[in-house]
N, C-alpha and C positions, 0 to 999 in steps of 0.2 A: 390244503390238499390239492388245490387246482394246479399248483406248481409241481406237485408230485406226479400227477398224470401227464403234464406237459413234458417233464424230464424223462419219464420212463418210455415215452413214445418217440424219443429222438433216436437218430442213428448212432449217436455216441453212447457207448455202454454206460448204464447208470447202476451203481451199486447201492442197495438200500439195506441199512442196518436197522433191523427191528429190535428194539431194546426196551427196558424199563429202568427207572431210576433206582429201584430197590434191588435190582438184579446184580449180584456180585460179579459173575463172569462177564456181564455186559460192560463193566468198567474196565475190562482188559482190552476192549476193542478200539477205543479212540486213538491210542498211540500207534496201533497196527494200521488203522485206516489212514492216519496222518502220514505214515511211512509210504503207504501205497500211493497216496495222492502226490507226495513229494517226488516219488520216483516215476510216476506215470503221467503227471501233469494233466493237460487238457484232454488226454485220451480217455478219461473216465470222469463221470460225475459221481459224487458220493453224497448220499442223504441219510439222515438219521430219522427214524420214525418211532415215537414213543407209543407202544402198544396200548398203554392205559388211556392215552388221549385220542388215539386213532384206531379204535376197535374194529371199525368197518374195513380198513385197509388190511389189518392183521387177519381178520376172518376171510376176506376175499382171497388172500394169497396163502391160506392154510398154515399160518404161523401158529404152532402149538407149543413151541418151546423157544426160549430166548437165551442168548442172542441167536437170531436167525438172519443170515445175510442172503439176499437175493439179487442176482445180476439180471438186469433187463436190457434188452436191445429191441428197438422198434416196437415197444409195448409187450414183448414176449419174454417170459422167464427163460433164460438160457443157462442158468446155473444157480444152485442154492446150497447152503450149508447151515446146519444147525449146530450151535456150540461155537466156541472160540476158534476162529480160523487164523492161520498164519499168513503173513504178508506174501510169502512166496506162492502159496496156494492160490491166494486171491489174484495176484498178478498173472499167474499162469491162466486162470479162467478168463481174465479180461483179454489177454493176448489172443486166446483162441477165438474170441468173437469180434475182435477189432478188425 
């Protein structure tokens, strides 16, 4: 989790996908996040956080349903979405804070 705190405090936007292995809708996110990363490259960092293994992080950021995607910049939450998000919606949020 030390890397988590280091990444969310950077000037480069960091997208965090809070998920669990048992969550069906969470399994839809990896190809969407891969598309976002392929299209946006180094302008965004993407992390996956398993809520079962990192309960403190999930609690700290008010994650009550999964998947929840939170976009951080300079340590601050700048956008969040619960449920499956589409690539276009995620890219638009990233572009607004870049």
